[in-house]
C-alpha positions as CSV (number, residue, x, y, z in Angstrom):
1,M,139.0,108.8,129.5
2,A,139.5,109.1,125.7
3,T,139.4,112.7,124.1
4,P,137.6,113.7,121.0
5,F,141.0,113.5,119.3
6,D,141.7,110.1,120.4
7,I,138.2,108.7,119.4
8,L,138.3,110.6,115.9
9,N,141.8,109.2,115.2
10,R,140.6,105.7,116.2
11,M,138.0,105.9,113.7
12,R,140.2,107.3,110.9
13,E,142.5,104.2,111.6
14,G,139.5,101.9,110.8
15,R,139.3,100.7,114.4
16,T,136.1,99.8,116.4
17,L,134.9,102.0,119.0
18,T,134.2,100.7,122.6
19,A,131.0,101.2,124.3
20,A,132.7,103.8,126.4
21,E,134.0,105.7,123.5
22,V,130.6,105.6,121.7
23,R,129.0,107.0,124.8
24,S,131.5,109.7,125.1
25,V,130.6,111.0,121.8
26,V,126.8,111.1,122.7
27,D,127.5,112.6,126.0
28,G,129.6,115.3,124.2
29,A,126.6,115.9,121.9
30,A,124.2,116.3,124.7
31,S,126.4,118.4,127.1
32,G,128.1,120.6,124.5
33,S,131.6,119.5,125.3
34,W,132.0,118.1,121.7
35,T,132.2,121.0,119.3
36,D,130.2,121.0,116.0
37,V,133.4,120.4,114.2
38,Q,134.2,117.4,116.2
39,L,130.7,115.9,116.0
40,A,130.6,116.6,112.2
41,A,134.0,114.5,111.8
42,F,132.4,111.7,113.8
43,L,129.3,111.7,111.6
44,M,131.3,111.6,108.4
45,A,133.5,108.9,109.8
46,A,130.6,106.8,110.7
47,A,129.0,107.5,107.4
48,M,132.0,106.4,105.3
49,R,133.3,103.4,107.2
50,G,130.0,102.4,109.0
51,L,129.1,101.4,112.5
52,D,129.0,97.7,113.2
53,R,126.3,96.1,115.2
54,D,127.6,96.7,118.7
55,E,128.6,100.4,117.8
56,T,125.1,101.0,116.5
57,R,123.5,99.5,119.5
58,E,125.6,101.5,121.9
59,L,124.9,104.7,119.8
60,T,121.3,104.0,120.0
61,L,121.2,103.3,123.9
62,A,123.3,106.3,124.8
63,M,121.1,108.7,122.7
64,L,118.1,106.8,124.4
65,E,119.6,107.5,127.9
66,S,120.5,111.1,127.0
67,G,116.8,112.0,127.6
68,D,113.4,111.0,129.2
69,Q,112.3,107.3,129.1
70,W,108.5,106.8,129.4
71,A,108.6,103.0,129.8
72,L,104.9,102.9,129.1
73,A,104.5,99.2,129.0
74,K,105.8,99.1,132.7
75,D,102.6,100.8,134.0
76,F,100.2,100.2,131.2
77,G,100.9,96.6,130.1
78,H,101.4,95.2,126.5
79,L,101.0,97.9,123.8
80,V,102.6,98.2,120.3
81,D,104.3,101.1,118.5
82,K,104.4,101.8,114.8
83,H,106.8,103.6,112.6
84,S,107.0,104.5,108.9
85,T,110.0,105.6,107.1
86,G,107.9,108.1,105.1
87,G,106.2,108.1,101.8
88,V,103.9,109.9,99.5
89,G,100.2,109.6,100.1
90,D,100.9,107.4,103.1
91,T,97.9,107.5,105.4
92,V,98.7,104.0,107.0
93,S,99.2,105.3,110.7
94,L,96.0,107.3,110.6
95,I,94.2,104.1,109.7
96,A,96.1,101.4,111.5
97,L,96.1,103.0,114.9
98,P,92.4,103.2,115.5
99,L,92.0,99.9,113.8
100,L,94.4,98.3,116.1
101,A,92.7,100.1,119.3
102,S,89.1,99.0,118.0
103,C,90.5,95.4,117.8
104,G,91.7,95.5,121.3
105,V,95.5,96.0,120.6
106,P,96.6,99.0,122.4
107,V,99.0,101.3,120.4
108,A,100.9,104.6,121.0
109,K,103.0,106.7,118.7
110,L,105.1,109.6,118.8
111,T,105.2,111.2,115.5
112,G,107.0,113.9,113.5
113,R,106.7,116.5,110.9
114,S,107.4,116.2,107.0
115,L,110.9,115.5,106.0
116,G,111.9,116.5,102.5
117,H,109.3,114.9,100.0
118,S,107.5,112.7,102.7
119,G,104.4,114.0,104.4
120,G,104.5,113.9,108.2
121,T,101.8,112.4,110.4
122,A,101.9,115.4,112.6
123,D,101.3,117.9,109.8
124,K,98.3,115.8,108.6
125,L,96.7,115.6,112.0
126,E,97.1,119.4,112.6
127,S,94.8,120.0,109.7
128,I,92.1,118.8,112.1
129,P,90.6,122.1,113.3
130,G,91.6,122.7,117.2
131,V,93.5,119.5,117.6
132,R,96.6,119.6,120.0
133,L,99.3,117.1,119.6
134,E,101.8,117.8,122.5
135,L,102.0,114.7,124.6
136,D,103.6,113.9,127.9
137,R,103.8,110.6,129.5
138,A,100.8,111.1,131.9
139,G,98.7,112.3,128.9
140,T,99.8,109.3,126.8
141,L,98.7,106.9,129.7
142,D,95.4,108.6,129.8
143,L,94.7,108.5,126.3
144,L,95.7,104.8,126.3
145,D,93.3,104.1,129.3
146,R,90.3,105.8,127.6
147,F,90.8,104.9,123.8
148,G,93.5,102.4,123.6
149,M,95.4,104.6,121.4
150,A,97.6,107.6,121.8
151,I,99.4,109.5,119.1
152,G,101.3,113.0,119.5
153,I,104.5,114.9,119.4
154,A,107.0,114.1,122.1
155,T,108.2,116.6,124.7
156,A,111.7,118.0,124.1
157,G,113.1,115.8,126.8
158,I,113.2,112.7,124.5
159,A,116.5,111.7,123.0
160,P,118.1,115.5,123.2
161,A,121.5,114.1,122.0
162,D,119.7,113.0,118.8
163,K,118.2,116.3,118.0
164,R,121.9,117.9,118.1
165,L,123.2,115.0,115.9
166,Y,120.3,115.2,113.6
167,G,120.8,118.8,112.9
168,L,124.4,118.3,112.0
169,R,123.6,115.2,109.8
170,D,121.5,117.4,107.5
171,R,124.4,119.9,107.2
172,T,127.1,117.3,106.7
173,S,125.3,115.0,104.0
174,T,125.3,112.1,106.4
175,V,121.5,111.9,106.7
176,S,121.6,108.7,104.6
177,S,124.0,106.7,106.8
178,I,122.0,103.6,107.7
179,P,123.6,103.1,111.3
180,L,122.9,106.8,112.0
181,V,119.3,106.5,110.6
182,V,118.9,103.4,112.8
183,G,120.2,105.2,116.0
184,S,118.1,108.2,115.3
185,I,114.8,106.4,114.8
186,L,115.2,103.8,117.5
187,S,116.5,106.2,120.3
188,K,112.9,107.9,120.1
189,K,110.9,104.8,119.6
190,L,112.5,103.0,122.5
191,A,112.0,106.0,124.6
192,L,108.3,105.4,124.4
193,G,108.7,102.1,125.9
194,A,106.3,100.0,124.0
195,S,106.3,96.1,124.2
196,G,107.1,95.8,120.5
197,I,107.4,97.9,117.4
198,V,106.4,97.3,113.8
199,F,108.1,99.3,111.0
200,D,106.5,100.3,107.7
201,V,109.5,100.5,105.5
202,K,108.9,102.0,102.2
203,I,110.7,100.6,99.0
204,G,110.7,102.2,95.7
205,N,111.7,105.5,94.0
206,G,109.7,107.5,96.6
207,A,111.1,105.8,99.6
208,F,113.8,107.2,101.9
209,F,116.3,105.2,100.1
210,P,115.7,104.7,96.5
211,D,118.0,101.6,96.3
212,A,116.2,98.5,97.2
213,R,119.3,97.0,98.9
214,D,119.8,99.9,101.3
215,T,116.0,99.7,102.1
216,R,116.2,96.0,103.0
217,S,119.4,96.7,105.0
218,L,117.7,99.5,106.9
219,A,114.6,97.2,107.8
220,S,116.6,94.3,108.8
221,S,118.9,96.7,110.9
222,L,116.0,98.4,112.6
223,V,114.6,94.9,113.7
224,E,118.0,93.6,114.7
225,I,119.1,96.6,116.8
226,S,115.6,97.0,118.5
227,A,115.8,93.4,119.6
228,A,119.4,93.8,120.7
229,C,118.1,96.8,122.7
230,G,115.4,94.6,124.4
231,T,112.5,95.4,122.3
232,P,111.0,92.9,119.8
233,A,110.3,94.2,116.3
234,D,109.1,93.3,113.0
235,Y,108.7,95.0,109.6
236,V,106.7,95.3,106.4
237,L,108.1,96.5,103.0
238,S,105.6,98.6,101.2
239,D,105.8,100.0,97.7
240,M,106.4,103.6,97.1
241,N,106.8,103.5,93.4
242,Q,103.6,105.6,93.3
243,P,101.4,107.3,95.9
244,L,100.1,104.8,98.4
245,G,96.5,106.0,98.6
246,R,94.2,108.0,96.4
247,W,95.2,111.4,97.7
248,V,98.3,113.4,98.5
249,G,97.6,116.4,101.0
250,H,97.3,116.8,104.7
251,A,93.6,117.4,105.2
252,A,92.8,115.2,102.1
253,E,94.7,112.3,103.6
254,V,92.9,112.7,107.0
255,R,89.6,112.5,104.9
256,E,90.8,109.5,103.2
257,A,91.7,107.8,106.5
258,L,88.1,108.6,107.7
259,D,86.7,106.9,104.6
260,C,88.9,104.0,104.7
261,L,87.7,103.4,108.3
262,V,84.2,102.8,107.0
263,G,85.2,100.6,104.2
264,D,85.6,103.1,101.2
265,G,89.3,102.9,100.9
266,D,91.8,102.1,98.2
267,P,92.6,98.4,98.2
268,R,96.4,98.9,98.0
269,L,96.3,101.1,101.0
270,L,94.1,98.8,103.1
271,E,96.5,95.9,102.0
272,V,99.4,97.6,103.7
273,V,97.2,98.6,106.7
274,A,96.2,95.0,107.2
275,A,99.6,93.7,107.1
276,I,100.8,96.3,109.6
277,C,97.9,95.4,112.0
278,R,98.5,91.8,111.7
279,K,102.4,92.3,112.5
280,A,101.7,94.7,115.3
281,A,99.2,92.4,117.0
282,R,101.7,89.3,116.9
283,L,104.2,91.4,118.8
284,V,101.9,91.3,121.7
285,G,100.9,87.7,121.4
286,R,97.6,88.5,119.6
287,E,96.4,87.1,116.0
288,L,94.3,89.4,113.9
289,S,92.4,87.8,110.9
290,R,91.2,90.0,108.0
291,R,87.7,89.1,109.4
292,D,88.6,90.9,112.7
293,I,89.7,93.9,110.9
294,D,86.8,94.1,108.4
295,S,84.4,93.7,111.4
296,A,86.1,96.7,113.0
297,I,85.6,98.7,110.0
298,G,82.1,97.4,109.0
299,S,80.8,98.2,112.6
300,G,82.0,101.9,112.5
301,A,84.2,101.2,115.7
302,A,87.5,102.1,114.0
303,R,86.2,105.5,112.6
304,Q,84.6,106.2,115.9
305,K,87.9,105.7,117.8
306,L,89.8,108.1,115.6
307,V,87.0,110.7,116.1
308,D,86.9,110.2,120.0
309,W,90.8,110.5,120.0
310,A,90.6,113.8,118.1
311,D,87.7,115.2,120.2
312,A,89.8,114.4,123.4
313,Q,92.7,116.2,122.0
314,G,90.7,119.4,121.5
315,A,89.3,119.1,117.9
316,E,86.5,121.3,117.2
317,P,82.9,119.9,117.0
318,G,82.1,118.6,113.6
319,W,85.8,118.7,112.5
320,A,85.2,115.5,110.4
321,D,83.0,117.6,108.0
322,A,85.3,120.6,108.1
323,L,88.3,119.2,106.2
324,D,88.0,121.6,103.1
325,L,90.2,121.3,99.9
326,A,91.9,124.3,98.3
327,P,89.6,126.2,95.9
328,V,91.5,126.1,92.7
329,E,91.2,123.1,90.8
330,A,93.4,121.8,87.9
331,V,93.6,118.6,86.0
332,V,96.6,116.6,84.6
333,T,95.7,114.7,81.6
334,A,97.4,111.9,79.5
335,S,99.2,113.5,76.6
336,E,98.9,110.2,74.7
337,S,97.3,106.7,74.7
338,G,99.2,103.8,76.4
339,F,99.9,102.3,79.8
340,L,101.1,104.2,83.0
341,E,104.5,102.9,82.8
342,A,106.3,104.7,85.6
343,V,105.7,107.3,88.3
344,D,108.4,109.5,89.7
345,C,106.9,109.4,93.3
346,R,109.8,111.5,94.8
347,R,109.1,114.2,92.3
348,I,105.5,114.3,93.2
349,G,106.2,114.6,96.7
350,N,108.6,117.5,96.3
351,A,106.3,119.4,94.0
352,F,103.5,118.7,96.6
353,A,105.8,120.1,99.6
354,D,106.5,123.2,97.6
355,A,102.8,123.8,96.5
356,C,101.5,123.7,100.0
357,R,103.7,126.3,101.5
358,P,102.6,129.9,101.0
359,D,104.9,132.2,99.2
360,R,105.2,134.8,101.9
361,E,105.1,132.2,104.8
362,P,107.4,129.5,103.9
363,H,107.2,128.0,107.4
364,R,103.5,127.5,107.3
365,I,101.6,124.6,105.8
366,D,98.5,125.0,103.8
367,H,96.6,122.0,104.8
368,A,94.0,122.3,102.2
369,V,96.3,121.8,99.2
370,A,95.8,118.3,97.8
371,L,96.3,116.1,94.9
372,R,93.8,113.3,93.9
373,Y,95.7,110.4,92.1
374,D,93.3,108.7,89.8
375,V,95.4,106.0,88.0
376,R,97.6,103.1,89.0
377,L,100.9,101.8,87.5
378,G,100.1,99.3,84.6
379,Q,96.6,100.9,84.0
380,Q,95.8,101.6,80.3
381,V,94.8,105.1,79.6
382,E,93.6,107.1,76.6
383,R,94.9,110.4,75.4
384,G,93.2,113.3,77.3
385,Q,92.2,111.0,80.2
386,E,92.4,112.6,83.6
387,L,95.3,111.2,85.5
388,A,95.2,113.5,88.6
389,R,93.3,116.5,90.0
390,L,95.0,119.3,91.8
391,Y,93.5,121.7,94.5
392,V,95.5,124.8,95.2
393,R,95.2,128.4,96.2
394,R,97.5,130.0,93.5
395,D,98.6,129.5,89.9
396,P,98.3,125.5,89.5
397,E,100.5,125.5,86.5
398,P,103.9,124.7,88.4
399,L,102.4,121.8,90.2
400,Q,100.4,120.7,87.1
401,R,103.7,120.5,85.1
402,E,105.7,118.7,87.7
403,V,103.0,116.1,88.2
404,A,102.5,115.6,84.4
405,A,106.3,115.1,84.2
406,A,106.1,112.5,86.9
407,L,103.6,110.3,85.3
408,V,105.2,108.4,82.4
409,I,102.9,106.9,79.6
410,G,104.6,104.2,77.7
411,E,104.5,100.4,77.6
412,E,102.4,97.9,79.5
413,T,104.0,97.0,82.7
414,E,103.4,94.6,85.8
415,P,102.4,96.9,88.7
416,P,104.2,96.1,91.9
417,P,102.4,94.6,94.9
418,A,101.3,97.1,97.6
419,V,103.2,94.7,100.1
420,M,106.7,93.8,98.8
421,E,107.6,91.6,101.8
């Protein structure tokens, strides 16, 4: 059996790892037989020279097999999973899941918390008073049977090797390695065991990868490696050069999802949702038209699906009317007349992430902090016009200053489409 030294030396020489060698690394991460120093050396080597398709597939499978595998489709039948690479004002999951379920396409998703400038779906859902997100396999199947949708946070038994490697990636500046990103995402997605996965991959300055080439490489790699592991997948590239919806903020985005599910939604946001729903349905042999989607919204069935799911997860009665915004309001206005030429979406996301964490409790999230985004790229504005409105609990000036700097007034520009590909 190859030792850690043998494997690291092989990578240093630029040689491809065998399946057994890749699995030795993952087994070492899970068991503790590889030290942090050895794993850090592996991650740096993987980030610098890359991993080829076979190495990435073996890394994914080994991390998947290091923990529990739910294999939901085996017992439930056809269902889809949906994953987003994260963005600002990205409420797609909260809308697409109940929409798919109300259209007869079962869907399940194990979600995570915020990462950097991107808001996490779990954080948003936890703004619902009383809701519980911990899910095991039996609970997921029960939700699917009752509502056709399940969403929550996975048990610690899923992909434990990835948890250790992920923590080291953050400390070794290897978070942005595409093969490592693909292995990390898919090891958890495949553990759920859906019939197919649709990826909402964000592209633009507020995306995980600001470079468009890296984003496209990530999207194609996710689909390719998922298929190589036995699960069909597809993707949508959606614009993240500005907040996707009208709101940024945990409770505010849940409110926005409820509004969208009765037809009062931002057209750009709904365009991305519709694209995701159509792709997801095709993965399980269904075709959804825009008419099908509009019908589920117009009838109220989609909104009721989200309400019923939350009620089953312990939400307090009347929760949909109890999603308050923080009490201190401030506005960001245009400093001059012109056109909204550019938006530093990542800057807005980082500023918001700081604003929603109380000074004395940095590990807690204030779900009521929010930002309403009132303009769109390419829109003409007048000096003094309101561009955004902030809802905070403390001095709004720092957030106000950051948002103002992120909204660039200049020349007329062609706004990007919501769905890039």
